[in-house]
N, C-alpha and C positions, 0 to 999 in steps of 0.2 A: 650279396647275390638279393635280397630285395632289395634293394637299389638298380641293381640291373633290370630285374622283372616290372618294377613303378616304372622306371627309365624308358621299355622297353611300350609298355601299356600307353604312356604320355605320347609317343613319338606316332603308333600305331593310330591313335585316336585324331590327335593332328594330321595327320598326313589324309582319314579319312574323311575328315572336315575340307584339306584342300579340294583333296579331290569331287564331294561333292559341291562345293565351288565352285566349281570350276562347269559343271553339266549344268547348274540353277542357273548361271551366265556366263552359257557360251558368245566366244565372238560373234560379233557383231553381221549378222549372215548379210551379206550383201546380197540386197533381192536386185534381180536386172532381168527388163522381157522386154517379146517383140512381139509385134504383128502384121499383118500383110493385109494391103485393100489392094481391091483390084477396082481400077476406072478406064470399060474398052480394056486394050490389050495391053495395059500399065500397071505393072503391081507393085507398090509403092511399101516398102519396107521402113515401120517404125521400130527404136530399139532406143528403148530407154536403161543406163547400167549406174550402178550408185556412184561409181568416180571414172578419171579419165585410164583408160587401155588403151589396147586393139582389140579391134574387129574386122572379122573376116568374115565375108558375105559370097555362097559357097550355090549356085545354080544347078542342079542336075537335070538330066533330064530323066525320064521313065528307066532306063538302061544303066541308069547311076553315071553315068555320063558327067562333065561338069561341062556347062553348058556355057557359065560367067564363074570367073571369081576376081576379089579385090579388097584390100586389106586397108581399114580406115583405122587411122593412129591418130591418137589422143585423143578420141570422143570417151563424151557421159550419154552423150547421146545425137540421133542422129534420124529422118525423113528418106530417102533417097528415092526415085525411084527405077525402075527396071523395064525396058520394054521389050515388049513377045511380039511384037509385026514380024518381023524375018522368023521367026521360029515355028513349025510345024507342031499345031494341036494336039492337046495332050496335056495329060501328067507331068506336072513339074515338082519337086524337093527345092525350099528354098532353105539354105539352112546359116543361123547368125551364131559364132564362137566367139567366147572375151573369155577373160580367166575366170567366169561363175558355170564353166561349162556349155553345154550347145544343146541350141534352142532349135526345132524345126517345124516349119509349116508344109503341109502337103498344099499344090493349088490344083486347078487344074482352065487352062488355057483353050476356052474357043471362041470362034468369032461369027459366031451364030446369033447368041442371044446374049444380052443386054439384060443385067437388072441389078437391084441395088442389090451390094452385099452389108453384108453387119458379121461381124466377131467377135469371139465372146475367148476370153483366155485368161487364167491364172495366173499374177506373176513369175517368174522363176522364182522357186524357195521363199514363196506368201501364200499360204493357204486364206488369210482374209482380203486379198486384197483382187480384184476382176479389171482388167480391160478391157472396154468396147468398145473397135472402131465400125464407122459406117462409113461405105463409099456413097460420095454425092458430089454433081456438080452445080448442081443450082443450092440457091439459099430456100430453105422450106424448116418449117418448126418439125420438130420430133418428140414425141412422148413417149418418155419409158419409164415401165414400170415393175419392179423386180422382189418378184414372190419366192418364201422359202416355198422349205420344201413337201409342207402343207396346207399352200395356197394360199397362204399370209401376206396377203398384201402387206413389202416392207417398206419400200420406198416408192414416189410418184414425183416425177419430174420433166417440166419441158423445157429441150433445148432450141435456143433459134439457130440454126447452124447455117454457114454459106461455106459451100467447098466439103470436103471432108473431113472429120469428126472421129474426135479418139478421146476417153476420158475414163480416170482409174473409179474406181468403185471401194472403196474401203468398206466390210462387213464385219469388222471383225466380230462382234455378236452374235452371229448369227455359225448355226452349227446344220449338217446333210448339206444335200445338195441346192443350188438356185437357176431360176429361173430368169432369164430378162427378157420383156416382151416391147420391141420397138416396131410402134407406128408411126406415120410420116404424113403428111399434107392429102395425100388425094385417096386416105383409108389403106394402105397398105400399112399389113403386120404382119412381124417374123419373130418366132419366139426362139431363145438359145437359154440351152440348155448347160449346168457343170454340175 
């Protein structure tokens, strides 16, 4: 009887350690992300996945009707333009679905205003990495500053860009909210908070 109780105690301890080990070393969570940039009537979708897989892109109008749908097979990343020229002005939803889940971006298509757009998003499944995208037609310098929640400057850098820009920033040692401040050669500044 004593041997049975001892054996059960050892098995319980081992199973607890095995369970705890599984929690401490989770399976490599596949991070994937997307960003959308607008230039005129073109919305460019950027996608990056952890490995090759099948990706479905769906564009819906404000009534949730499918306007366009395509499947991209065997890809780990792409940048694809979608032309909205023949669509009515309004709000649209762009969905990107892969084996990690669905990412959704709401976009507004209006032909009357042209402005430089910048977008900031957190990579899916990753609390430390952010992707910054800036829509641009010409060559110019961008000054990028990143601030912590208490307004402490944690990064400052310049990027010489020609055309659209996208970059991933790893902020692994920063907790709380962050602000990205993007300034161009003309002095136009945009602040994005996450």
